BAFI-3210 file (N, C-alpha, C; in Angstrom, 3 decimals, decimal comma, padded with zeros to 6 digits):
// residues 257
n [1|2|3|4|5|6|7|8|9|10|11|12|13|14|15|16|17|18|19|20|21|22|23|24|25|26|27|28|29|30|31|32|33|34|35|36|37|38|39|40|41|42|43|44|45|46|47|48|49|50|51|52|53|54|55|56|57|58|59|60|61|62|63|64|65|66|67|68|69|70|71|72|73|74|75|76|77|78|79|80|81|82|83|84|85|86|87|88|89|90|91|92|93|94|95|96|97|98|99|100|101|102|103|104|105|106|107|108|109|110|111|112|113|114|115|116|117|118|119|120|121|122|123|124|125|126|127|128|129|130|131|132|133|134|135|136|137|138|139|140|141|142|143|144|145|146|147|148|149|150|151|152|153|154|155|156|157|158|159|160|161|162|163|164|165|166|167|168|169|170|171|172|173|174|175|176|177|178|179|180|181|182|183|184|185|186|187|188|189|190|191|192|193|194|195|196|197|198|199|200|201|202|203|204|205|206|207|208|209|210|211|212|213|214|215|216|217|218|219|220|221|222|223|224|225|226|227|228|229|230|231|232|233|234|235|236|237|238|239|240|241|242|243|244|245|246|247|248|249|250|251|252|253|254|255|256|257]
n.u [032,895|033,558|035,242|037,426|037,853|040,615|041,986|044,985|046,175|048,811|049,800|051,944|052,760|053,917|056,263|055,432|052,685|052,684|051,261|051,191|050,129|046,538|046,519|044,917|043,573|042,894|038,693|035,924|034,331|031,039|029,635|028,617|030,501|032,841|036,157|038,768|041,739|043,416|046,618|047,843|051,165|052,901|054,934|057,663|059,285|062,194|061,431|062,156|060,569|057,656|057,212|057,522|055,328|053,296|053,897|053,612|051,142|047,912|046,608|044,146|043,172|043,222|040,946|039,120|039,535|037,781|038,590|039,320|039,606|037,940|037,818|037,137|035,855|034,110|033,348|031,439|030,753|033,373|034,977|038,396|041,254|044,694|047,818|050,937|052,767|056,726|056,167|057,520|059,804|060,069|056,634|055,502|053,832|051,906|051,200|049,252|046,613|047,087|046,925|044,239|042,750|043,661|042,091|039,506|039,489|038,594|036,388|034,430|035,038|036,313|037,436|039,902|038,146|035,800|033,583|031,081|030,327|030,429|028,743|028,466|030,239|030,744|033,707|035,106|036,792|038,357|039,709|042,910|045,612|046,745|046,886|048,742|049,157|048,300|050,493|053,141|056,898|057,992|056,563|054,069|050,668|049,302|047,394|043,934|041,755|039,703|040,250|041,072|044,197|046,211|049,470|053,127|055,890|058,936|059,821|060,092|062,434|062,209|059,610|056,855|053,907|052,272|048,711|046,333|043,892|040,293|037,719|034,428|032,618|030,712|031,817|031,971|034,053|035,569|037,928|040,765|044,056|047,254|050,406|052,931|056,423|058,712|061,753|063,355|062,744|061,875|059,879|057,052|054,361|053,671|055,037|058,106|060,425|061,736|061,902|064,150|065,060|065,165|061,965|059,126|054,588|053,579|050,215|049,293|050,277|048,794|046,073|045,500|046,154|044,253|042,330|042,325|041,455|038,821|038,185|039,527|041,571|044,434|045,043|046,900|049,747|051,013|049,428|047,280|048,169|047,248|045,470|045,188|045,204|047,231|049,899|052,809|054,633|056,136|058,932|058,454|055,860|052,699|050,688|048,278|046,793|044,054|041,219|040,927|038,923|038,735|039,120|037,261|035,279|035,394|034,708|031,873|031,083|031,800|029,003|027,313|027,587]
n.v [181,722|179,773|177,063|174,891|171,803|170,462|168,614|167,440|166,940|165,756|166,148|164,889|165,770|164,141|162,004|159,954|159,254|160,635|159,971|161,841|161,248|161,848|164,857|165,556|168,003|168,656|169,805|171,575|171,396|171,231|169,078|170,470|172,741|171,641|172,541|171,368|171,139|169,837|169,501|170,526|169,672|170,566|169,170|169,464|168,357|166,502|165,742|163,575|161,430|162,232|163,370|161,526|159,679|161,301|161,994|158,898|158,134|158,873|161,463|161,060|160,166|161,957|162,497|160,653|159,108|158,312|158,763|159,516|161,228|161,174|163,716|164,717|167,101|169,745|172,588|175,546|178,488|180,268|182,973|184,420|186,028|188,029|188,270|190,140|190,575|189,612|188,743|186,819|189,006|188,702|187,477|189,473|191,194|189,627|187,798|187,186|187,372|185,306|183,411|184,105|182,722|180,147|179,591|180,018|178,056|175,938|176,615|176,548|174,524|174,425|172,545|170,319|168,781|169,688|169,286|170,524|173,392|173,838|174,632|174,727|175,192|178,216|180,452|183,353|186,261|188,926|190,756|192,136|192,211|193,025|190,901|187,668|184,548|181,333|180,047|178,278|178,933|176,299|174,372|174,544|174,382|177,390|178,221|179,417|181,919|182,458|184,096|183,724|183,184|183,659|183,874|184,556|183,031|181,540|178,194|174,874|172,557|171,761|172,003|173,556|174,536|175,087|174,266|174,919|174,131|174,562|173,301|172,629|170,742|169,748|169,435|171,344|174,134|176,551|178,014|178,668|178,524|179,627|178,915|180,376|179,141|181,222|181,116|179,561|178,296|178,874|180,499|180,448|182,593|182,438|180,409|180,056|180,557|177,295|175,857|175,477|173,760|174,553|175,468|176,491|176,044|178,411|178,704|175,699|174,446|176,318|175,686|172,514|172,767|174,567|172,355|170,180|172,849|172,508|170,217|167,241|164,373|162,677|161,164|157,948|158,101|157,336|155,073|157,443|159,206|161,949|163,611|166,425|166,005|164,375|163,432|164,514|167,073|168,606|170,079|173,131|172,375|172,991|171,659|170,241|173,055|172,845|171,334|167,835|164,408|163,018|164,688|166,864|165,121|164,581|167,248|167,038|164,700|165,695|167,723|166,245|165,611]
n.w [-033,365|-036,630|-037,371|-038,957|-040,370|-042,088|-044,754|-046,301|-049,273|-051,438|-054,730|-056,942|-060,420|-062,798|-064,740|-063,513|-060,810|-057,366|-053,781|-051,243|-047,962|-046,617|-043,895|-041,448|-040,081|-036,539|-034,984|-034,166|-036,217|-038,196|-040,399|-042,668|-042,734|-042,932|-044,664|-047,564|-048,611|-051,521|-053,338|-055,870|-058,343|-060,973|-063,353|-064,721|-067,765|-069,495|-071,992|-074,284|-074,209|-073,284|-075,847|-078,082|-077,403|-077,590|-080,737|-081,302|-080,875|-082,774|-084,783|-085,086|-082,478|-080,871|-080,432|-080,469|-078,120|-075,076|-072,443|-068,932|-065,804|-062,604|-059,865|-056,533|-056,360|-057,921|-059,783|-059,969|-059,699|-060,099|-059,382|-060,318|-059,607|-060,738|-059,901|-060,963|-060,368|-060,888|-062,772|-066,209|-067,907|-070,674|-071,090|-070,315|-071,253|-072,422|-070,530|-068,908|-070,719|-071,991|-069,953|-069,553|-071,511|-071,319|-068,923|-070,101|-072,249|-070,372|-068,761|-070,974|-072,341|-074,506|-077,729|-079,695|-081,403|-082,352|-080,712|-079,472|-077,002|-073,245|-070,588|-067,999|-065,785|-064,181|-064,896|-064,257|-064,581|-062,449|-062,445|-061,796|-058,579|-055,973|-053,638|-052,569|-054,461|-052,286|-051,825|-051,065|-051,204|-051,075|-051,942|-050,784|-049,215|-047,863|-047,046|-046,300|-048,342|-048,744|-051,258|-055,305|-056,896|-059,044|-059,461|-059,867|-058,902|-056,683|-056,952|-055,850|-057,726|-060,935|-060,613|-062,147|-061,757|-059,572|-057,413|-055,457|-054,149|-052,935|-051,714|-050,586|-048,186|-050,078|-051,902|-053,568|-055,262|-053,692|-053,925|-055,282|-056,039|-057,929|-058,144|-060,345|-062,191|-061,903|-061,840|-063,229|-065,303|-069,067|-070,296|-072,741|-074,454|-077,535|-079,579|-080,122|-082,953|-084,138|-082,081|-078,846|-076,295|-072,559|-072,786|-072,038|-072,943|-071,684|-072,083|-072,692|-070,224|-068,055|-069,271|-068,239|-065,325|-064,635|-065,275|-063,385|-061,228|-062,015|-061,201|-062,528|-062,563|-063,284|-066,591|-068,260|-069,144|-071,845|-072,753|-073,296|-074,733|-075,889|-074,589|-072,658|-069,898|-069,490|-066,961|-067,569|-069,050|-072,264|-073,460|-075,292|-076,333|-077,931|-078,390|-076,586|-075,906|-076,195|-075,250|-075,475|-076,512|-074,501|-072,199|-072,584|-072,198|-069,595|-068,332|-068,791|-067,464|-064,726|-065,032|-063,990|-061,284]
ca.u [033,752|033,606|036,090|037,572|038,840|041,870|042,580|045,687|046,519|049,607|049,563|053,248|052,703|055,505|055,662|054,736|052,344|053,329|050,597|051,236|048,434|046,334|047,328|043,511|043,977|041,012|038,298|034,812|033,152|030,305|030,260|028,878|031,631|033,954|036,762|039,275|042,354|044,365|047,565|049,080|052,456|053,138|056,680|058,553|059,920|063,325|060,874|061,862|059,506|056,436|057,465|057,374|054,356|051,979|053,885|053,125|049,411|047,876|046,169|042,418|043,370|043,089|039,147|038,303|040,184|037,589|039,372|039,213|039,577|037,508|038,262|035,752|035,597|033,658|033,740|029,807|030,833|034,620|036,359|039,513|042,287|046,109|049,138|051,785|054,860|057,435|056,100|059,430|060,159|059,474|055,732|054,637|052,499|050,890|050,728|047,833|045,800|047,310|046,233|042,589|042,167|043,302|040,778|038,383|039,025|038,054|035,390|034,079|035,581|036,775|038,019|040,213|037,252|034,495|032,132|029,814|031,151|029,488|027,727|028,618|030,625|031,399|034,897|035,193|037,708|037,981|041,058|044,421|045,263|048,556|047,467|049,503|048,786|049,079|051,646|054,879|058,530|058,756|055,254|052,972|049,628|049,582|046,134|042,891|042,167|038,477|040,165|041,370|044,946|047,566|050,313|054,455|057,165|060,062|058,710|060,920|063,383|061,109|057,701|056,355|053,653|051,653|048,019|046,047|042,130|039,748|036,343|033,633|031,778|029,704|032,898|032,049|035,049|035,041|039,219|041,643|045,442|048,146|051,412|053,989|057,505|059,088|063,052|064,394|062,214|061,471|058,386|056,784|053,362|054,113|056,021|059,653|060,940|062,672|062,040|064,947|065,867|063,713|060,934|057,693|054,036|051,846|048,880|049,255|050,173|047,994|044,983|046,532|046,091|042,120|041,186|042,950|040,437|037,547|037,881|039,596|042,923|044,752|045,389|047,361|050,643|050,931|047,836|046,571|049,086|047,022|045,028|045,663|044,928|048,586|050,988|053,773|054,438|057,296|059,551|057,776|054,820|051,666|049,492|047,609|046,457|042,745|041,149|040,650|038,099|038,739|039,638|035,885|034,055|034,985|033,889|030,700|030,416|031,364|027,926|026,153|028,402]
ca.v [182,145|178,754|176,370|174,222|170,474|170,973|167,762|168,505|166,161|166,520|164,933|165,221|165,604|164,234|160,775|158,955|159,973|160,777|160,558|161,637|160,744|163,463|165,536|166,347|168,835|168,435|170,737|171,012|171,538|170,081|168,783|171,609|173,726|171,475|173,073|170,655|171,957|169,453|170,265|169,460|170,424|170,329|169,037|169,419|166,535|166,746|165,890|162,844|160,028|162,610|163,454|160,268|159,341|161,861|161,668|157,948|158,650|159,235|162,988|161,094|159,787|162,688|162,788|159,379|158,424|159,191|158,235|160,899|160,724|162,468|163,895|164,220|168,735|170,695|174,632|175,983|179,410|180,673|184,412|184,329|187,407|187,557|189,162|190,350|191,173|188,750|187,768|187,055|190,112|188,372|187,133|190,249|191,911|188,703|186,461|187,494|186,539|182,884|182,626|184,202|181,817|178,399|179,817|180,379|176,979|174,909|177,144|176,376|172,972|174,862|171,282|170,076|167,716|170,393|169,264|172,165|174,441|173,683|175,806|174,181|175,624|180,242|181,103|185,201|187,106|189,564|191,913|192,620|192,093|192,893|189,454|186,406|182,928|181,430|179,006|178,643|178,720|174,819|173,915|173,909|175,427|178,206|179,102|179,761|183,803|182,400|184,338|183,123|184,181|183,176|184,440|184,045|183,013|180,920|176,575|173,243|172,451|170,716|172,660|174,626|175,025|174,453|174,836|175,032|174,175|174,300|172,537|172,337|168,923|169,268|169,322|172,245|174,857|178,059|179,178|178,090|179,537|178,778|179,953|179,583|179,201|182,625|181,334|178,013|178,349|179,824|180,647|181,677|182,549|182,428|179,156|180,624|179,717|176,479|176,305|174,076|173,734|174,113|176,612|175,943|176,879|178,743|178,246|174,527|174,851|176,464|174,611|171,655|173,372|174,702|171,511|169,920|172,980|171,901|168,655|166,217|163,546|162,660|160,129|157,050|159,128|156,628|154,953|159,045|160,518|163,154|164,142|167,496|165,561|163,538|163,447|165,152|168,024|168,190|172,044|173,924|171,619|173,730|170,257|170,370|173,737|172,635|169,954|166,195|164,113|162,781|165,959|167,090|164,139|164,606|168,117|166,018|164,595|166,574|168,307|165,436|165,178]
ca.w [-034,562|-037,409|-037,182|-040,113|-040,939|-043,179|-045,105|-047,295|-050,396|-052,412|-055,919|-057,848|-061,556|-063,574|-065,319|-062,314|-059,830|-055,585|-053,587|-049,658|-046,850|-046,079|-042,969|-041,314|-038,037|-035,831|-035,007|-033,615|-037,240|-038,602|-041,787|-043,884|-042,708|-043,639|-046,129|-047,298|-050,147|-052,740|-054,148|-056,906|-058,810|-062,552|-063,477|-066,275|-068,670|-070,333|-073,353|-074,832|-073,813|-073,583|-077,280|-078,603|-077,017|-078,572|-082,377|-081,674|-081,084|-084,589|-084,391|-084,634|-080,973|-079,326|-080,869|-080,374|-076,709|-074,253|-071,194|-067,987|-064,305|-061,854|-058,418|-055,691|-056,170|-059,166|-060,135|-059,692|-060,184|-059,377|-059,428|-059,742|-059,982|-061,479|-059,880|-062,266|-059,770|-061,368|-064,700|-066,866|-068,809|-072,170|-071,616|-069,423|-071,866|-072,763|-069,511|-068,397|-072,441|-072,182|-068,717|-069,345|-072,845|-070,874|-067,939|-071,005|-073,008|-069,516|-068,745|-072,295|-072,890|-076,218|-077,483|-080,937|-081,819|-083,167|-079,801|-078,645|-076,421|-072,782|-069,935|-066,665|-065,519|-065,124|-063,759|-064,152|-064,629|-061,393|-062,484|-061,055|-057,203|-054,945|-052,821|-053,624|-054,464|-050,969|-052,071|-050,680|-052,321|-051,031|-052,846|-049,662|-048,856|-046,915|-046,025|-047,703|-047,684|-049,769|-053,078|-056,123|-057,382|-059,938|-059,580|-059,726|-057,917|-056,776|-056,175|-056,033|-058,831|-061,496|-060,506|-063,321|-061,490|-057,716|-057,164|-053,450|-054,726|-051,664|-051,701|-049,310|-047,749|-051,003|-053,597|-054,669|-054,997|-053,278|-054,505|-056,009|-056,038|-058,814|-058,379|-061,831|-061,300|-062,221|-061,406|-062,980|-065,948|-069,706|-070,708|-074,243|-075,362|-078,751|-080,175|-080,728|-084,519|-084,389|-080,373|-078,803|-074,728|-071,481|-072,566|-071,966|-073,325|-070,417|-071,666|-072,336|-068,262|-067,382|-068,930|-067,840|-064,039|-064,557|-065,339|-062,013|-060,495|-061,903|-061,108|-063,306|-062,360|-064,292|-067,622|-068,157|-070,243|-072,748|-073,402|-073,358|-075,020|-076,990|-073,460|-071,877|-068,686|-069,082|-065,800|-067,829|-070,458|-072,942|-074,016|-076,455|-076,626|-077,742|-078,986|-075,476|-075,785|-076,457|-074,525|-076,431|-076,281|-072,662|-071,544|-072,503|-071,383|-068,180|-067,761|-068,979|-066,393|-063,216|-064,649|-063,877|-060,036]
c.u [033,801|035,181|035,838|038,082|039,627|041,960|043,738|046,217|047,357|050,138|051,058|053,074|053,700|055,627|055,170|054,337|052,543|052,076|050,711|049,745|048,363|046,384|045,666|044,068|042,285|040,782|036,928|033,484|032,456|030,735|030,183|029,715|033,032|035,164|038,003|040,015|042,854|045,386|048,168|049,898|052,506|054,442|056,867|058,741|060,468|062,402|060,697|060,720|058,305|056,610|057,182|056,075|053,475|052,958|053,730|051,962|049,061|046,816|044,474|042,313|042,862|041,435|038,401|038,718|039,137|037,519|039,382|039,349|039,055|038,164|036,914|035,280|035,111|034,135|032,124|030,116|032,521|035,135|037,275|040,569|043,896|046,609|049,882|052,670|055,057|057,540|057,467|059,195|059,220|057,954|055,397|053,353|051,680|050,814|049,446|046,998|046,114|046,814|044,874|041,947|042,607|042,462|039,459|037,933|038,607|036,506|034,440|034,157|035,857|037,851|039,025|039,557|035,918|033,964|031,657|030,810|029,790|029,798|027,692|028,965|031,055|032,779|034,839|036,034|037,623|039,295|042,158|044,683|047,346|047,862|048,450|048,919|049,190|049,390|052,696|055,954|058,276|057,001|054,553|051,596|049,457|048,235|044,869|042,149|040,499|038,690|041,325|042,406|045,962|048,271|051,554|055,089|057,995|059,407|060,087|061,096|062,276|060,057|057,404|055,356|052,479|050,515|046,933|044,518|041,655|038,615|035,429|032,943|030,986|030,448|032,384|033,531|034,877|036,548|040,376|043,231|046,182|049,402|052,758|055,354|058,473|061,270|063,497|063,472|061,906|060,065|058,020|055,379|052,792|055,084|057,096|059,953|061,754|063,120|063,035|065,492|064,345|062,788|059,901|056,749|053,390|050,973|048,645|049,302|048,958|046,433|044,690|045,922|044,373|041,771|041,369|041,264|039,334|037,555|038,374|041,598|043,243|045,135|046,323|048,167|051,492|050,175|046,692|046,933|048,976|045,979|045,767|045,497|046,152|049,569|052,293|053,746|055,841|057,883|059,049|057,065|053,758|050,026|048,390|046,661|044,870|042,426|040,587|039,707|037,507|038,578|037,846|035,051|033,695|034,820|032,810|030,030|030,889|030,190|027,302|026,345|026,731]
c.v [179,942|178,167|175,084|172,745|170,733|169,655|168,036|166,822|165,753|165,354|165,903|165,093|165,440|162,882|159,786|159,934|159,170|160,835|160,425|161,616|162,102|163,765|166,388|167,254|168,596|169,547|170,453|171,026|170,964|169,485|169,479|172,352|173,081|171,892|171,826|170,936|170,466|170,236|169,732|170,582|169,910|170,053|169,021|168,015|166,578|166,261|164,130|161,524|160,464|162,902|162,388|159,717|159,856|161,631|160,441|157,321|159,476|160,510|162,176|160,260|161,003|163,266|161,666|158,757|159,496|159,252|159,497|159,877|161,880|162,792|164,101|166,165|168,831|172,225|174,623|177,387|179,786|182,274|184,551|186,025|186,962|189,120|188,900|189,849|188,811|187,779|188,186|187,942|189,956|187,630|188,293|191,214|190,813|187,166|186,287|186,793|185,458|182,578|182,572|182,820|180,443|178,478|179,239|178,771|175,895|175,383|177,680|175,094|172,983|173,313|171,063|169,365|168,239|169,784|170,900|172,679|173,673|175,093|175,528|174,847|177,773|180,159|183,202|186,485|188,625|190,623|191,667|192,263|192,719|191,203|188,117|185,216|182,306|179,762|179,479|178,432|176,774|174,020|173,473|174,727|176,215|179,333|179,584|181,595|183,506|183,484|183,499|183,416|183,232|184,153|183,811|184,055|181,544|179,642|175,487|173,183|171,557|171,113|173,445|175,889|174,581|175,221|174,140|174,659|174,140|174,165|172,554|171,515|168,525|168,946|170,380|173,325|175,734|178,648|178,362|179,073|178,627|179,633|179,107|180,357|180,485|182,721|180,508|177,756|179,108|179,796|181,084|181,243|182,532|181,515|180,355|180,045|179,052|176,072|175,151|174,750|174,041|175,270|175,781|176,688|177,358|178,619|176,592|174,141|175,032|175,767|172,730|171,736|173,630|173,568|170,644|170,956|172,774|170,490|167,650|166,105|163,497|160,989|159,260|158,269|158,761|156,462|156,246|159,825|161,573|164,270|165,442|167,099|164,303|164,034|164,718|166,306|168,293|169,941|171,916|172,375|172,555|172,912|169,697|171,275|173,691|171,160|168,468|165,996|163,759|163,726|167,022|166,437|164,069|165,687|167,578|165,819|165,034|167,370|167,372|164,608|165,526]
c.w [-035,288|-037,547|-038,354|-040,084|-042,151|-043,855|-046,087|-048,035|-051,268|-053,394|-056,382|-059,482|-062,571|-064,049|-064,765|-061,186|-058,301|-055,196|-052,065|-049,383|-046,670|-044,280|-042,328|-040,092|-037,939|-035,090|-034,736|-034,604|-037,712|-039,719|-042,760|-043,414|-042,614|-044,628|-046,366|-049,249|-050,660|-053,033|-054,848|-057,763|-060,548|-062,960|-064,613|-066,988|-069,796|-072,269|-074,293|-075,248|-073,850|-074,912|-078,315|-078,272|-077,651|-079,717|-082,467|-081,760|-082,355|-084,184|-084,429|-082,873|-079,989|-079,806|-080,545|-079,035|-076,001|-072,855|-069,992|-066,877|-063,938|-060,405|-057,799|-055,649|-057,777|-058,964|-060,219|-060,606|-059,593|-060,233|-059,638|-060,439|-060,233|-060,433|-061,011|-061,718|-060,048|-062,615|-065,193|-067,569|-070,658|-072,530|-070,644|-069,931|-072,236|-072,153|-069,628|-069,911|-072,075|-070,665|-068,774|-070,454|-072,005|-069,800|-068,935|-071,694|-071,487|-068,952|-070,124|-072,725|-073,959|-076,548|-079,289|-081,745|-082,208|-081,808|-079,218|-077,570|-074,926|-071,878|-068,447|-065,653|-065,347|-064,652|-064,946|-063,582|-063,436|-061,282|-061,390|-059,319|-056,909|-053,857|-053,561|-053,645|-052,982|-050,835|-051,443|-051,860|-051,502|-050,920|-051,447|-049,814|-048,181|-046,287|-047,176|-047,345|-048,701|-050,891|-053,920|-057,528|-057,892|-059,993|-060,063|-058,446|-057,753|-055,965|-056,794|-057,014|-059,720|-061,558|-061,085|-062,495|-060,047|-057,567|-056,335|-054,432|-053,200|-052,503|-050,394|-048,857|-048,837|-052,111|-054,218|-054,048|-054,366|-053,055|-054,769|-056,279|-057,416|-058,553|-059,686|-061,451|-062,162|-062,287|-062,177|-064,690|-067,129|-069,833|-071,993|-073,886|-076,520|-079,456|-080,668|-082,154|-083,783|-082,589|-080,197|-076,866|-073,799|-071,405|-072,676|-072,025|-071,862|-070,581|-072,021|-070,695|-067,626|-067,621|-068,361|-066,245|-063,688|-064,433|-063,798|-061,243|-060,575|-061,667|-061,926|-062,950|-063,715|-065,129|-067,328|-069,238|-071,776|-074,043|-073,546|-073,690|-075,416|-075,745|-072,709|-070,339|-068,458|-068,004|-066,356|-069,221|-071,044|-073,078|-074,797|-076,981|-076,571|-078,199|-077,853|-075,191|-074,678|-075,647|-075,573|-075,859|-074,806|-071,533|-070,844|-071,920|-070,308|-067,346|-068,032|-067,790|-065,034|-063,676|-064,108|-061,930|-059,269]
res [m|r|r|s|i|t|t|l|a|a|t|t|l|a|a|a|t|v|i|l|a|g|q|p|v|t|s|q|a|t|a|d|d|q|v|y|v|v|a|e|a|f|t|y|d|e|g|d|a|v|t|a|a|i|t|a|a|s|a|a|t|e|c|t|d|t|t|y|a|l|k|t|w|k|v|g|t|l|n|w|l|y|n|g|a|g|v|p|a|n|i|a|s|t|a|l|g|a|i|t|a|s|t|n|t|v|a|k|g|t|n|r|c|g|l|a|n|l|t|t|s|t|y|t|y|g|g|t|t|t|l|k|p|q|v|s|a|t|a|t|c|t|g|n|d|n|k|s|v|t|g|w|g|t|l|p|t|k|v|l|a|y|t|c|t|y|y|n|a|k|g|v|v|i|a|s|d|t|l|i|d|n|v|a|y|t|w|f|t|t|k|p|a|n|c|t|g|q|q|y|d|l|e|t|t|l|t|h|e|r|l|h|t|a|g|l|g|h|v|d|q|t|n|n|a|t|q|t|m|t|p|a|s|s|p|c|d|t|s|r|r|l|l|g|a|g|d|y|a|g|l|k|a|l|a|t|k]
***
């Protein structure tokens, strides 16, 4: 029986980033058998600071700022599944479409800058499933079944979505689960007229999460405010559904790793 060494690095995404030390589990695996997991939580921002930063950044910045941050993994081919159990009623008929759009945005590098599509990674929708994302209500990764499931459930306060990505010793993603909160926050897939309060865009959130799965890290909240990979998101914000120049450059850089 193969055994694996699993290392957990948990990152909380907010106005500031907190990294917990890796926790190795001892085994007798060879280097090629080792599997690693990284866990990332996308948390909400009440809006004022992030909105001000985006507003202050000129529209041109999103296509001139080529800043990006790389992680140690990347996607070659990923087959993902959707579990719609617990999807909020107001987006029950549109949630899968928004999640698919986000996934395709990352797969193709679809951007706000008129840059050519990328073909470096393949994300394939494999249909619906009764399997659950292997993410607990306390925001921990609960195991790797080699399936990539996106679904709904309870998460800790302020956590919008939580992704557990597994990659092998060669740095290639083998599975990635995403759990989206369905208790504390109101989601939309089409921005409401006169949007107010704690309403969040599902597509923006999932584009950010899929970029983490792809292998991108955070850029600076203030200096790179128009990029999708800033660590915080505001209510009612849809401006970063598609990639900025830095997000796009990061995906291109991953292709050469």
